[in-house]
All heavy atoms as a GROMACS GRO file, in nm:
protein
  602
    1MET      N    1   5.891  -5.752  -6.914
    1MET     CA    2   5.796  -5.761  -6.805
    1MET      C    3   5.708  -5.884  -6.829
    1MET      O    4   5.662  -5.906  -6.939
    1MET     CB    5   5.711  -5.635  -6.800
    1MET     CG    6   5.619  -5.634  -6.680
    1MET     SD    7   5.527  -5.481  -6.661
    1MET     CE    8   5.655  -5.374  -6.602
    2ARG      N    9   5.685  -5.962  -6.726
    2ARG     CA   10   5.611  -6.086  -6.738
    2ARG      C   11   5.466  -6.066  -6.697
    2ARG      O   12   5.423  -6.114  -6.594
    2ARG     CB   13   5.676  -6.194  -6.653
    2ARG     CG   14   5.821  -6.212  -6.683
    2ARG     CD   15   5.865  -6.331  -6.748
    2ARG     NE   16   5.772  -6.437  -6.762
    2ARG     CZ   17   5.806  -6.558  -6.794
    2ARG    NH1   18   5.932  -6.585  -6.812
    2ARG    NH2   19   5.718  -6.652  -6.811
    3TRP      N   20   5.392  -5.993  -6.778
    3TRP     CA   21   5.250  -5.977  -6.752
    3TRP      C   22   5.178  -5.964  -6.885
    3TRP      O   23   5.236  -5.932  -6.986
    3TRP     CB   24   5.219  -5.858  -6.662
    3TRP     CG   25   5.269  -5.727  -6.712
    3TRP    CD1   26   5.391  -5.671  -6.687
    3TRP    CD2   27   5.200  -5.635  -6.797
    3TRP    NE1   28   5.402  -5.551  -6.750
    3TRP    CE2   29   5.286  -5.526  -6.819
    3TRP    CE3   30   5.076  -5.633  -6.855
    3TRP    CZ2   31   5.252  -5.417  -6.897
    3TRP    CZ3   32   5.041  -5.525  -6.933
    3TRP    CH2   33   5.129  -5.418  -6.953
    4MET      N   34   5.049  -5.990  -6.882
    4MET     CA   35   4.965  -5.980  -7.002
    4MET      C   36   4.840  -5.902  -6.966
    4MET      O   37   4.800  -5.896  -6.851
    4MET     CB   38   4.924  -6.119  -7.051
    4MET     CG   39   5.041  -6.209  -7.081
    4MET     SD   40   4.986  -6.375  -7.123
    4MET     CE   41   4.938  -6.439  -6.963
    5ARG      N   42   4.775  -5.849  -7.066
    5ARG     CA   43   4.645  -5.784  -7.045
    5ARG      C   44   4.537  -5.882  -7.086
    5ARG      O   45   4.539  -5.937  -7.194
    5ARG     CB   46   4.634  -5.656  -7.126
    5ARG     CG   47   4.723  -5.548  -7.072
    5ARG     CD   48   4.654  -5.413  -7.084
    5ARG     NE   49   4.744  -5.309  -7.043
    5ARG     CZ   50   4.740  -5.253  -6.924
    5ARG    NH1   51   4.652  -5.288  -6.837
    5ARG    NH2   52   4.825  -5.158  -6.892
    6ASP      N   53   4.442  -5.904  -6.996
    6ASP     CA   54   4.331  -5.994  -7.022
    6ASP      C   55   4.201  -5.918  -6.999
    6ASP      O   56   4.163  -5.895  -6.885
    6ASP     CB   57   4.340  -6.117  -6.930
    6ASP     CG   58   4.231  -6.217  -6.954
    6ASP    OD1   59   4.176  -6.220  -7.066
    6ASP    OD2   60   4.201  -6.293  -6.860
    7MET      N   61   4.139  -5.875  -7.106
    7MET     CA   62   4.015  -5.798  -7.099
    7MET      C   63   4.031  -5.675  -7.009
    7MET      O   64   3.951  -5.652  -6.918
    7MET     CB   65   3.898  -5.885  -7.054
    7MET     CG   66   3.861  -5.990  -7.157
    7MET     SD   67   3.706  -6.070  -7.124
    7MET     CE   68   3.759  -6.203  -7.018
    8GLY      N   69   4.139  -5.602  -7.028
    8GLY     CA   70   4.162  -5.480  -6.953
    8GLY      C   71   4.226  -5.500  -6.817
    8GLY      O   72   4.261  -5.405  -6.751
    9LYS      N   73   4.243  -5.624  -6.774
    9LYS     CA   74   4.303  -5.654  -6.643
    9LYS      C   75   4.446  -5.704  -6.664
    9LYS      O   76   4.470  -5.788  -6.749
    9LYS     CB   77   4.220  -5.762  -6.573
    9LYS     CG   78   4.278  -5.811  -6.445
    9LYS     CD   79   4.200  -5.930  -6.393
    9LYS     CE   80   4.285  -6.005  -6.293
    9LYS     NZ   81   4.243  -6.140  -6.272
   10LYS      N   82   4.540  -5.651  -6.588
   10LYS     CA   83   4.677  -5.701  -6.593
   10LYS      C   84   4.682  -5.840  -6.533
   10LYS      O   85   4.629  -5.862  -6.425
   10LYS     CB   86   4.770  -5.609  -6.514
   10LYS     CG   87   4.851  -5.518  -6.597
   10LYS     CD   88   4.954  -5.448  -6.512
   10LYS     CE   89   5.022  -5.340  -6.591
   10LYS     NZ   90   5.117  -5.267  -6.510
   11THR      N   91   4.745  -5.931  -6.603
   11THR     CA   92   4.763  -6.067  -6.553
   11THR      C   93   4.912  -6.093  -6.541
   11THR      O   94   4.984  -6.081  -6.639
   11THR     CB   95   4.699  -6.169  -6.651
   11THR    OG1   96   4.563  -6.137  -6.668
   11THR    CG2   97   4.710  -6.309  -6.599
   12TYR      N   98   4.957  -6.127  -6.424
   12TYR     CA   99   5.099  -6.152  -6.401
   12TYR      C  100   5.128  -6.301  -6.406
   12TYR      O  101   5.048  -6.383  -6.365
   12TYR     CB  102   5.141  -6.096  -6.264
   12TYR     CG  103   5.135  -5.946  -6.259
   12TYR    CD1  104   5.018  -5.880  -6.223
   12TYR    CD2  105   5.246  -5.870  -6.290
   12TYR    CE1  106   5.012  -5.741  -6.219
   12TYR    CE2  107   5.242  -5.731  -6.286
   12TYR     CZ  108   5.124  -5.668  -6.250
   12TYR     OH  109   5.121  -5.531  -6.246
   13THR      N  110   5.249  -6.334  -6.454
   13THR     CA  111   5.294  -6.472  -6.471
   13THR      C  112   5.419  -6.495  -6.387
   13THR      O  113   5.505  -6.408  -6.380
   13THR     CB  114   5.326  -6.497  -6.620
   13THR    OG1  115   5.209  -6.468  -6.696
   13THR    CG2  116   5.368  -6.639  -6.644
   14CYS      N  117   5.430  -6.613  -6.327
   14CYS     CA  118   5.548  -6.646  -6.247
   14CYS      C  119   5.673  -6.649  -6.335
   14CYS      O  120   5.674  -6.713  -6.441
   14CYS     CB  121   5.530  -6.781  -6.177
   14CYS     SG  122   5.675  -6.829  -6.078
   15TYR      N  123   5.774  -6.581  -6.290
   15TYR     CA  124   5.902  -6.570  -6.359
   15TYR      C  125   5.971  -6.706  -6.374
   15TYR      O  126   6.042  -6.730  -6.470
   15TYR     CB  127   5.990  -6.473  -6.280
   15TYR     CG  128   6.130  -6.454  -6.331
   15TYR    CD1  129   6.153  -6.388  -6.450
   15TYR    CD2  130   6.239  -6.500  -6.259
   15TYR    CE1  131   6.281  -6.368  -6.498
   15TYR    CE2  132   6.368  -6.481  -6.305
   15TYR     CZ  133   6.389  -6.415  -6.425
   15TYR     OH  134   6.517  -6.396  -6.472
   16VAL      N  135   5.947  -6.797  -6.280
   16VAL     CA  136   6.017  -6.925  -6.280
   16VAL      C  137   5.938  -7.035  -6.349
   16VAL      O  138   5.985  -7.097  -6.444
   16VAL     CB  139   6.052  -6.968  -6.135
   16VAL    CG1  140   6.120  -7.104  -6.132
   16VAL    CG2  141   6.140  -6.864  -6.068
   17CYS      N  142   5.816  -7.062  -6.302
   17CYS     CA  143   5.739  -7.177  -6.352
   17CYS      C  144   5.638  -7.143  -6.459
   17CYS      O  145   5.583  -7.232  -6.523
   17CYS     CB  146   5.672  -7.250  -6.237
   17CYS     SG  147   5.528  -7.162  -6.167
   18GLY      N  148   5.609  -7.014  -6.477
   18GLY     CA  149   5.514  -6.974  -6.579
   18GLY      C  150   5.368  -6.978  -6.537
   18GLY      O  151   5.279  -6.960  -6.621
   19LYS      N  152   5.342  -7.001  -6.407
   19LYS     CA  153   5.203  -6.999  -6.360
   19LYS      C  154   5.139  -6.866  -6.401
   19LYS      O  155   5.195  -6.759  -6.380
   19LYS     CB  156   5.198  -7.014  -6.208
   19LYS     CG  157   5.057  -7.003  -6.150
   19LYS     CD  158   5.058  -7.006  -5.998
   19LYS     CE  159   4.920  -6.971  -5.945
   19LYS     NZ  160   4.922  -6.955  -5.800
   20VAL      N  161   5.019  -6.875  -6.459
   20VAL     CA  162   4.950  -6.757  -6.510
   20VAL      C  163   4.850  -6.707  -6.406
   20VAL      O  164   4.796  -6.785  -6.328
   20VAL     CB  165   4.878  -6.792  -6.641
   20VAL    CG1  166   4.800  -6.672  -6.696
   20VAL    CG2  167   4.977  -6.840  -6.745
   21ASP      N  168   4.825  -6.577  -6.408
   21ASP     CA  169   4.725  -6.512  -6.324
   21ASP      C  170   4.759  -6.523  -6.175
   21ASP      O  171   4.684  -6.578  -6.096
   21ASP     CB  172   4.586  -6.569  -6.352
   21ASP     CG  173   4.475  -6.475  -6.308
   21ASP    OD1  174   4.502  -6.354  -6.293
   21ASP    OD2  175   4.363  -6.524  -6.286
   22LEU      N  176   4.875  -6.469  -6.138
   22LEU     CA  177   4.916  -6.467  -5.998
   22LEU      C  178   4.816  -6.387  -5.915
   22LEU      O  179   4.758  -6.289  -5.962
   22LEU     CB  180   5.056  -6.407  -5.984
   22LEU     CG  181   5.169  -6.483  -6.052
   22LEU    CD1  182   5.300  -6.408  -6.033
   22LEU    CD2  183   5.180  -6.625  -6.002
   23SER      N  184   4.799  -6.426  -5.790
   23SER     CA  185   4.707  -6.358  -5.701
   23SER      C  186   4.765  -6.224  -5.655
   23SER      O  187   4.885  -6.199  -5.666
   23SER     CB  188   4.679  -6.445  -5.578
   23SER     OG  189   4.794  -6.451  -5.496
   24LYS      N  190   4.677  -6.140  -5.600
   24LYS     CA  191   4.722  -6.013  -5.545
   24LYS      C  192   4.825  -6.035  -5.434
   24LYS      O  193   4.919  -5.959  -5.420
   24LYS     CB  194   4.602  -5.933  -5.492
   24LYS     CG  195   4.515  -5.876  -5.601
   24LYS     CD  196   4.386  -5.813  -5.552
   24LYS     CE  197   4.400  -5.724  -5.434
   24LYS     NZ  198   4.275  -5.659  -5.393
   25ASP      N  199   4.806  -6.140  -5.355
   25ASP     CA  200   4.900  -6.170  -5.247
   25ASP      C  201   5.036  -6.211  -5.302
   25ASP      O  202   5.140  -6.173  -5.248
   25ASP     CB  203   4.846  -6.279  -5.155
   25ASP     CG  204   4.732  -6.231  -5.068
   25ASP    OD1  205   4.712  -6.108  -5.056
   25ASP    OD2  206   4.661  -6.316  -5.010
   26GLU      N  207   5.038  -6.290  -5.410
   26GLU     CA  208   5.165  -6.331  -5.470
   26GLU      C  209   5.239  -6.210  -5.529
   26GLU      O  210   5.361  -6.198  -5.513
   26GLU     CB  211   5.140  -6.436  -5.580
   26GLU     CG  212   5.099  -6.571  -5.523
   26GLU     CD  213   5.051  -6.670  -5.627
   26GLU    OE1  214   4.971  -6.631  -5.716
   26GLU    OE2  215   5.092  -6.787  -5.618
   27ILE      N  216   5.165  -6.121  -5.591
   27ILE     CA  217   5.226  -5.999  -5.644
   27ILE      C  218   5.276  -5.911  -5.530
   27ILE      O  219   5.390  -5.862  -5.534
   27ILE     CB  220   5.124  -5.923  -5.732
   27ILE    CG1  221   5.089  -6.007  -5.855
   27ILE    CG2  222   5.177  -5.786  -5.773
   27ILE    CD1  223   4.963  -5.962  -5.927
   28GLY      N  224   5.196  -5.896  -5.427
   28GLY     CA  225   5.234  -5.813  -5.313
   28GLY      C  226   5.355  -5.864  -5.238
   28GLY      O  227   5.445  -5.787  -5.204
   29ILE      N  228   5.360  -5.995  -5.213
   29ILE     CA  229   5.474  -6.050  -5.137
   29ILE      C  230   5.603  -6.044  -5.219
   29ILE      O  231   5.710  -6.021  -5.165
   29ILE     CB  232   5.445  -6.194  -5.084
   29ILE    CG1  233   5.543  -6.233  -4.973
   29ILE    CG2  234   5.445  -6.296  -5.194
   29ILE    CD1  235   5.528  -6.161  -4.844
   30THR      N  236   5.591  -6.060  -5.351
   30THR     CA  237   5.710  -6.044  -5.437
   30THR      C  238   5.761  -5.901  -5.426
   30THR      O  239   5.881  -5.879  -5.408
   30THR     CB  240   5.678  -6.079  -5.583
   30THR    OG1  241   5.638  -6.216  -5.593
   30THR    CG2  242   5.800  -6.057  -5.673
   31ARG      N  243   5.670  -5.806  -5.437
   31ARG     CA  244   5.713  -5.665  -5.428
   31ARG      C  245   5.769  -5.632  -5.290
   31ARG      O  246   5.866  -5.558  -5.278
   31ARG     CB  247   5.596  -5.574  -5.460
   31ARG     CG  248   5.563  -5.570  -5.607
   31ARG     CD  249   5.456  -5.471  -5.638
   31ARG     NE  250   5.448  -5.453  -5.782
   31ARG     CZ  251   5.338  -5.421  -5.847
   31ARG    NH1  252   5.225  -5.405  -5.781
   31ARG    NH2  253   5.340  -5.406  -5.977
   32LYS      N  254   5.710  -5.686  -5.185
   32LYS     CA  255   5.753  -5.656  -5.048
   32LYS      C  256   5.891  -5.716  -5.019
   32LYS      O  257   5.975  -5.651  -4.958
   32LYS     CB  258   5.649  -5.711  -4.949
   32LYS     CG  259   5.677  -5.680  -4.805
   32LYS     CD  260   5.643  -5.538  -4.771
   32LYS     CE  261   5.655  -5.514  -4.622
   32LYS     NZ  262   5.632  -5.374  -4.588
   33LEU      N  263   5.914  -5.840  -5.063
   33LEU     CA  264   6.038  -5.909  -5.025
   33LEU      C  265   6.149  -5.900  -5.128
   33LEU      O  266   6.266  -5.917  -5.093
   33LEU     CB  267   6.007  -6.057  -4.996
   33LEU     CG  268   5.909  -6.083  -4.882
   33LEU    CD1  269   5.889  -6.232  -4.864
   33LEU    CD2  270   5.956  -6.020  -4.751
   34ILE      N  271   6.116  -5.875  -5.254
   34ILE     CA  272   6.219  -5.868  -5.358
   34ILE      C  273   6.251  -5.722  -5.391
   34ILE      O  274   6.360  -5.675  -5.369
   34ILE     CB  275   6.175  -5.944  -5.486
   34ILE    CG1  276   6.146  -6.092  -5.455
   34ILE    CG2  277   6.281  -5.932  -5.596
   34ILE    CD1  278   6.264  -6.172  -5.406
   35ASP      N  279   6.153  -5.652  -5.447
   35ASP     CA  280   6.173  -5.512  -5.485
   35ASP      C  281   6.038  -5.454  -5.525
   35ASP      O  282   5.966  -5.515  -5.606
   35ASP     CB  283   6.271  -5.502  -5.603
   35ASP     CG  284   6.305  -5.360  -5.642
   35ASP    OD1  285   6.243  -5.265  -5.591
   35ASP    OD2  286   6.396  -5.343  -5.726
   36LYS      N  287   6.006  -5.340  -5.473
   36LYS     CA  288   5.876  -5.278  -5.501
   36LYS      C  289   5.856  -5.251  -5.650
   36LYS      O  290   5.745  -5.252  -5.699
   36LYS     CB  291   5.866  -5.147  -5.422
   36LYS     CG  292   5.726  -5.098  -5.403
   36LYS     CD  293   5.724  -4.979  -5.312
   36LYS     CE  294   5.594  -4.976  -5.234
   36LYS     NZ  295   5.587  -4.866  -5.142
   37LYS      N  296   5.966  -5.230  -5.723
   37LYS     CA  297   5.958  -5.197  -5.866
   37LYS      C  298   5.996  -5.316  -5.955
   37LYS      O  299   6.026  -5.296  -6.072
   37LYS     CB  300   6.047  -5.078  -5.896
   37LYS     CG  301   6.003  -4.952  -5.825
   37LYS     CD  302   6.094  -4.837  -5.856
   37LYS     CE  303   6.049  -4.714  -5.777
   37LYS     NZ  304   6.130  -4.598  -5.806
   38THR      N  305   5.993  -5.436  -5.902
   38THR     CA  306   6.034  -5.552  -5.980
   38THR      C  307   5.947  -5.575  -6.103
   38THR      O  308   5.828  -5.542  -6.104
   38THR     CB  309   6.035  -5.680  -5.894
   38THR    OG1  310   6.098  -5.784  -5.969
   38THR    CG2  311   5.895  -5.723  -5.854
   39ALA      N  312   6.007  -5.631  -6.205
   39ALA     CA  313   5.934  -5.670  -6.325
   39ALA      C  314   5.916  -5.822  -6.328
   39ALA      O  315   5.845  -5.873  -6.413
   39ALA     CB  316   6.008  -5.624  -6.450
   40ASN      N  317   5.981  -5.891  -6.236
   40ASN     CA  318   5.972  -6.037  -6.228
   40ASN      C  319   5.895  -6.077  -6.104
   40ASN      O  320   5.935  -6.045  -5.993
   40ASN     CB  321   6.112  -6.099  -6.224
   40ASN     CG  322   6.192  -6.067  -6.348
   40ASN    OD1  323   6.139  -6.066  -6.458
   40ASN    ND2  324   6.320  -6.040  -6.331
   41PHE      N  325   5.786  -6.150  -6.124
   41PHE     CA  326   5.700  -6.191  -6.013
   41PHE      C  327   5.708  -6.342  -5.995
   41PHE      O  328   5.739  -6.414  -6.088
   41PHE     CB  329   5.556  -6.147  -6.038
   41PHE     CG  330   5.544  -5.997  -6.041
   41PHE    CD1  331   5.561  -5.927  -6.158
   41PHE    CD2  332   5.520  -5.928  -5.925
   41PHE    CE1  333   5.553  -5.788  -6.159
   41PHE    CE2  334   5.512  -5.790  -5.924
   41PHE     CZ  335   5.529  -5.720  -6.042
   42TYR      N  336   5.681  -6.388  -5.872
   42TYR     CA  337   5.691  -6.529  -5.836
   42TYR      C  338   5.559  -6.578  -5.778
   42TYR      O  339   5.495  -6.505  -5.702
   42TYR     CB  340   5.799  -6.549  -5.729
   42TYR     CG  341   5.939  -6.516  -5.773
   42TYR    CD1  342   5.986  -6.385  -5.770
   42TYR    CD2  343   6.026  -6.616  -5.814
   42TYR    CE1  344   6.115  -6.354  -5.810
   42TYR    CE2  345   6.156  -6.586  -5.853
   42TYR     CZ  346   6.200  -6.455  -5.851
   42TYR     OH  347   6.327  -6.425  -5.889
   43CYS      N  348   5.524  -6.704  -5.809
   43CYS     CA  349   5.415  -6.768  -5.735
   43CYS      C  350   5.470  -6.802  -5.596
   43CYS      O  351   5.592  -6.794  -5.573
   43CYS     CB  352   5.367  -6.894  -5.809
   43CYS     SG  353   5.484  -7.030  -5.812
   44LEU      N  354   5.384  -6.838  -5.503
   44LEU     CA  355   5.429  -6.865  -5.366
   44LEU      C  356   5.531  -6.978  -5.359
   44LEU      O  357   5.630  -6.968  -5.287
   44LEU     CB  358   5.310  -6.895  -5.275
   44LEU     CG  359   5.225  -6.776  -5.236
   44LEU    CD1  360   5.110  -6.820  -5.148
   44LEU    CD2  361   5.306  -6.669  -5.166
   45ASP      N  362   5.508  -7.085  -5.435
   45ASP     CA  363   5.600  -7.199  -5.430
   45ASP      C  364   5.739  -7.161  -5.479
   45ASP      O  365   5.840  -7.196  -5.418
   45ASP     CB  366   5.545  -7.317  -5.510
   45ASP     CG  367   5.422  -7.379  -5.447
   45ASP    OD1  368   5.407  -7.369  -5.323
   45ASP    OD2  369   5.341  -7.437  -5.521
   46CYS      N  370   5.746  -7.090  -5.592
   46CYS     CA  371   5.876  -7.051  -5.648
   46CYS      C  372   5.946  -6.947  -5.560
   46CYS      O  373   6.068  -6.952  -5.543
   46CYS     CB  374   5.859  -7.001  -5.790
   46CYS     SG  375   5.812  -7.130  -5.908
   47LEU      N  376   5.870  -6.854  -5.503
   47LEU     CA  377   5.929  -6.754  -5.414
   47LEU      C  378   5.983  -6.820  -5.289
   47LEU      O  379   6.094  -6.788  -5.243
   47LEU     CB  380   5.828  -6.646  -5.378
   47LEU     CG  381   5.881  -6.531  -5.293
   47LEU    CD1  382   5.994  -6.458  -5.363
   47LEU    CD2  383   5.768  -6.434  -5.258
   48ALA      N  384   5.908  -6.915  -5.234
   48ALA     CA  385   5.955  -6.987  -5.115
   48ALA      C  386   6.086  -7.060  -5.144
   48ALA      O  387   6.180  -7.054  -5.065
   48ALA     CB  388   5.849  -7.085  -5.067
   49GLU      N  389   6.092  -7.125  -5.260
   49GLU     CA  390   6.216  -7.196  -5.297
   49GLU      C  391   6.330  -7.098  -5.315
   49GLU      O  392   6.441  -7.121  -5.266
   49GLU     CB  393   6.192  -7.274  -5.426
   49GLU     CG  394   6.311  -7.360  -5.464
   49GLU     CD  395   6.283  -7.446  -5.586
   49GLU    OE1  396   6.168  -7.491  -5.604
   49GLU    OE2  397   6.378  -7.468  -5.663
   50TYR      N  398   6.305  -6.986  -5.381
   50TYR     CA  399   6.407  -6.884  -5.405
   50TYR      C  400   6.462  -6.828  -5.273
   50TYR      O  401   6.582  -6.807  -5.259
   50TYR     CB  402   6.349  -6.772  -5.491
   50TYR     CG  403   6.442  -6.658  -5.518
   50TYR    CD1  404   6.550  -6.671  -5.604
   50TYR    CD2  405   6.424  -6.535  -5.454
   50TYR    CE1  406   6.636  -6.565  -5.628
   50TYR    CE2  407   6.509  -6.428  -5.478
   50TYR     CZ  408   6.615  -6.444  -5.565
   50TYR     OH  409   6.701  -6.339  -5.587
   51LEU      N  410   6.372  -6.804  -5.177
   51LEU     CA  411   6.411  -6.746  -5.048
   51LEU      C  412   6.452  -6.850  -4.944
   51LEU      O  413   6.490  -6.814  -4.833
   51LEU     CB  414   6.297  -6.661  -4.993
   51LEU     CG  415   6.257  -6.539  -5.077
   51LEU    CD1  416   6.134  -6.472  -5.017
   51LEU    CD2  417   6.372  -6.441  -5.089
   52GLU      N  418   6.438  -6.979  -4.982
   52GLU     CA  419   6.473  -7.090  -4.892
   52GLU      C  420   6.391  -7.087  -4.764
   52GLU      O  421   6.443  -7.100  -4.653
   52GLU     CB  422   6.623  -7.094  -4.865
   52GLU     CG  423   6.705  -7.115  -4.990
   52GLU     CD  424   6.855  -7.118  -4.966
   52GLU    OE1  425   6.901  -7.094  -4.852
   52GLU    OE2  426   6.928  -7.145  -5.064
   53VAL      N  427   6.260  -7.067  -4.781
   53VAL     CA  428   6.164  -7.073  -4.670
   53VAL      C  429   6.048  -7.162  -4.716
   53VAL      O  430   6.045  -7.206  -4.830
   53VAL     CB  431   6.111  -6.932  -4.631
   53VAL    CG1  432   6.224  -6.843  -4.585
   53VAL    CG2  433   6.036  -6.867  -4.746
   54THR      N  434   5.952  -7.186  -4.628
   54THR     CA  435   5.836  -7.266  -4.666
   54THR      C  436   5.724  -7.176  -4.717
   54THR      O  437   5.719  -7.056  -4.685
   54THR     CB  438   5.783  -7.349  -4.547
   54THR    OG1  439   5.731  -7.259  -4.449
   54THR    CG2  440   5.892  -7.436  -4.487
   55THR      N  441   5.634  -7.235  -4.792
   55THR     CA  442   5.516  -7.162  -4.838
   55THR      C  443   5.434  -7.115  -4.719
   55THR      O  444   5.380  -7.004  -4.719
   55THR     CB  445   5.431  -7.252  -4.931
   55THR    OG1  446   5.514  -7.295  -5.040
   55THR    CG2  447   5.312  -7.178  -4.986
   56GLU      N  448   5.427  -7.198  -4.615
   56GLU     CA  449   5.352  -7.161  -4.495
   56GLU      C  450   5.411  -7.037  -4.429
   56GLU      O  451   5.338  -6.953  -4.378
   56GLU     CB  452   5.347  -7.278  -4.396
   56GLU     CG  453   5.264  -7.395  -4.443
   56GLU     CD  454   5.331  -7.481  -4.550
   56GLU    OE1  455   5.456  -7.479  -4.563
   56GLU    OE2  456   5.258  -7.549  -4.624
   57GLU      N  457   5.543  -7.027  -4.428
   57GLU     CA  458   5.606  -6.908  -4.371
   57GLU      C  459   5.570  -6.783  -4.452
   57GLU      O  460   5.546  -6.676  -4.394
   57GLU     CB  461   5.758  -6.925  -4.366
   57GLU     CG  462   5.803  -7.025  -4.261
   57GLU     CD  463   5.952  -7.056  -4.268
   57GLU    OE1  464   6.001  -7.091  -4.377
   57GLU    OE2  465   6.016  -7.046  -4.162
   58LEU      N  466   5.566  -6.796  -4.584
   58LEU     CA  467   5.526  -6.682  -4.667
   58LEU      C  468   5.381  -6.643  -4.641
   58LEU      O  469   5.350  -6.524  -4.630
   58LEU     CB  470   5.544  -6.714  -4.816
   58LEU     CG  471   5.687  -6.718  -4.868
   58LEU    CD1  472   5.688  -6.752  -5.017
   58LEU    CD2  473   5.760  -6.588  -4.844
   59LEU      N  474   5.294  -6.741  -4.630
   59LEU     CA  475   5.153  -6.713  -4.602
   59LEU      C  476   5.137  -6.642  -4.467
   59LEU      O  477   5.056  -6.550  -4.452
   59LEU     CB  478   5.070  -6.841  -4.605
   59LEU     CG  479   5.052  -6.903  -4.743
   59LEU    CD1  480   4.992  -7.043  -4.732
   59LEU    CD2  481   4.965  -6.815  -4.831
   60SER      N  482   5.217  -6.684  -4.370
   60SER     CA  483   5.215  -6.620  -4.239
   60SER      C  484   5.260  -6.474  -4.249
   60SER      O  485   5.201  -6.385  -4.187
   60SER     CB  486   5.305  -6.698  -4.143
   60SER     OG  487   5.312  -6.634  -4.019
   61LYS      N  488   5.366  -6.449  -4.327
   61LYS     CA  489   5.415  -6.312  -4.345
   61LYS      C  490   5.311  -6.226  -4.417
   61LYS      O  491   5.292  -6.109  -4.382
   61LYS     CB  492   5.546  -6.310  -4.424
   61LYS     CG  493   5.666  -6.360  -4.348
   61LYS     CD  494   5.688  -6.292  -4.216
   61LYS     CE  495   5.755  -6.159  -4.226
   61LYS     NZ  496   5.778  -6.096  -4.095
   62ILE      N  497   5.242  -6.284  -4.515
   62ILE     CA  498   5.138  -6.210  -4.586
   62ILE      C  499   5.031  -6.165  -4.487
   62ILE      O  500   4.989  -6.048  -4.488
   62ILE     CB  501   5.077  -6.296  -4.699
   62ILE    CG1  502   5.178  -6.310  -4.813
   62ILE    CG2  503   4.946  -6.235  -4.749
   62ILE    CD1  504   5.140  -6.414  -4.918
   63GLU      N  505   4.987  -6.254  -4.401
   63GLU     CA  506   4.885  -6.219  -4.301
   63GLU      C  507   4.938  -6.113  -4.205
   63GLU      O  508   4.866  -6.021  -4.167
   63GLU     CB  509   4.838  -6.344  -4.225
   63GLU     CG  510   4.756  -6.438  -4.309
   63GLU     CD  511   4.640  -6.370  -4.379
   63GLU    OE1  512   4.564  -6.295  -4.314
   63GLU    OE2  513   4.623  -6.392  -4.502
   64GLU      N  514   5.064  -6.124  -4.168
   64GLU     CA  515   5.126  -6.025  -4.080
   64GLU      C  516   5.127  -5.887  -4.147
   64GLU      O  517   5.092  -5.787  -4.085
   64GLU     CB  518   5.269  -6.071  -4.049
   64GLU     CG  519   5.341  -5.989  -3.947
   64GLU     CD  520   5.480  -6.046  -3.920
   64GLU    OE1  521   5.495  -6.168  -3.903
   64GLU    OE2  522   5.575  -5.963  -3.918
   65PHE      N  523   5.167  -5.883  -4.275
   65PHE     CA  524   5.169  -5.755  -4.346
   65PHE      C  525   5.029  -5.698  -4.362
   65PHE      O  526   5.009  -5.576  -4.352
   65PHE     CB  527   5.236  -5.771  -4.484
   65PHE     CG  528   5.383  -5.804  -4.477
   65PHE    CD1  529   5.437  -5.898  -4.563
   65PHE    CD2  530   5.467  -5.741  -4.388
   65PHE    CE1  531   5.572  -5.929  -4.559
   65PHE    CE2  532   5.603  -5.770  -4.382
   65PHE     CZ  533   5.656  -5.865  -4.469
   66LYS      N  534   4.931  -5.784  -4.385
   66LYS     CA  535   4.791  -5.737  -4.395
   66LYS      C  536   4.746  -5.678  -4.263
   66LYS      O  537   4.683  -5.571  -4.260
   66LYS     CB  538   4.698  -5.853  -4.434
   66LYS     CG  539   4.706  -5.892  -4.579
   66LYS     CD  540   4.611  -6.007  -4.607
   66LYS     CE  541   4.614  -6.048  -4.751
   66LYS     NZ  542   4.520  -6.159  -4.780
   67ASP      N  543   4.778  -5.745  -4.153
   67ASP     CA  544   4.740  -5.696  -4.020
   67ASP      C  545   4.805  -5.562  -3.989
   67ASP      O  546   4.748  -5.479  -3.917
   67ASP     CB  547   4.776  -5.799  -3.912
   67ASP     CG  548   4.692  -5.923  -3.918
   67ASP    OD1  549   4.583  -5.921  -3.982
   67ASP    OD2  550   4.731  -6.025  -3.858
   68GLU      N  551   4.926  -5.540  -4.043
   68GLU     CA  552   4.997  -5.414  -4.022
   68GLU      C  553   4.944  -5.302  -4.112
   68GLU      O  554   4.984  -5.187  -4.098
   68GLU     CB  555   5.147  -5.434  -4.049
   68GLU     CG  556   5.216  -5.522  -3.949
   68GLU     CD  557   5.359  -5.556  -3.988
   68GLU    OE1  558   5.403  -5.518  -4.098
   68GLU    OE2  559   5.427  -5.623  -3.908
   69GLY      N  560   4.857  -5.340  -4.207
   69GLY     CA  561   4.800  -5.240  -4.296
   69GLY      C  562   4.886  -5.208  -4.417
   69GLY      O  563   4.870  -5.101  -4.479
   70CYS      N  564   4.976  -5.296  -4.455
   70CYS     CA  565   5.064  -5.274  -4.569
   70CYS      C  566   4.981  -5.250  -4.696
   70CYS      O  567   4.895  -5.329  -4.731
   70CYS     CB  568   5.157  -5.392  -4.589
   70CYS     SG  569   5.268  -5.374  -4.731
   71ALA      N  570   5.011  -5.141  -4.765
   71ALA     CA  571   4.935  -5.102  -4.885
   71ALA      C  572   4.949  -5.203  -4.999
   71ALA      O  573   4.863  -5.208  -5.087
   71ALA     CB  574   4.982  -4.965  -4.932
   72LEU      N  575   5.052  -5.285  -4.998
   72LEU     CA  576   5.070  -5.385  -5.105
   72LEU      C  577   4.969  -5.499  -5.095
   72LEU      O  578   4.955  -5.576  -5.189
   72LEU     CB  579   5.212  -5.442  -5.100
   72LEU     CG  580   5.324  -5.344  -5.133
   72LEU    CD1  581   5.460  -5.409  -5.108
   72LEU    CD2  582   5.313  -5.296  -5.278
   73PHE      N  583   4.899  -5.509  -4.983
   73PHE     CA  584   4.806  -5.620  -4.962
   73PHE      C  585   4.662  -5.573  -4.942
   73PHE      O  586   4.583  -5.641  -4.879
   73PHE     CB  587   4.852  -5.704  -4.841
   73PHE     CG  588   4.986  -5.766  -4.865
   73PHE    CD1  589   5.100  -5.703  -4.820
   73PHE    CD2  590   4.998  -5.884  -4.935
   73PHE    CE1  591   5.226  -5.758  -4.843
   73PHE    CE2  592   5.123  -5.939  -4.960
   73PHE     CZ  593   5.236  -5.876  -4.914
   74LYS      N  594   4.629  -5.457  -4.996
   74LYS     CA  595   4.492  -5.406  -4.983
   74LYS      C  596   4.412  -5.438  -5.106
   74LYS      O  597   4.458  -5.455  -5.211
   74LYS     CB  598   4.493  -5.256  -4.959
   74LYS     CG  599   4.543  -5.224  -4.821
   74LYS     CD  600   4.526  -5.080  -4.791
   74LYS     CE  601   4.576  -5.057  -4.648
   74LYS     NZ  602   4.547  -4.932  -4.598
   0.00000   0.00000   0.00000
C-alpha cells in the first residue's frame, strides 16, 4: 500500500510519480474510476495519462461527482 502516517494522518503517494500527500479529490477520483478498494493511488496528472484524458476532464468529473453528492468527495 502506498501511504504513510504523518502525525496520525494517512498520507497517500502517487503510484506512478511518487507525489506525496495526495488531495482528497485525487484519492476520491482514483477510487471512483479505478476501484473503490484500490491500494494504488494516482495524482491527477498521472491518472489523466493512464486514462488517456486531460486533467481538466478529470477536474470536471470531480465537480460533477461532488454535485451528485458522491460520498467519495465529501
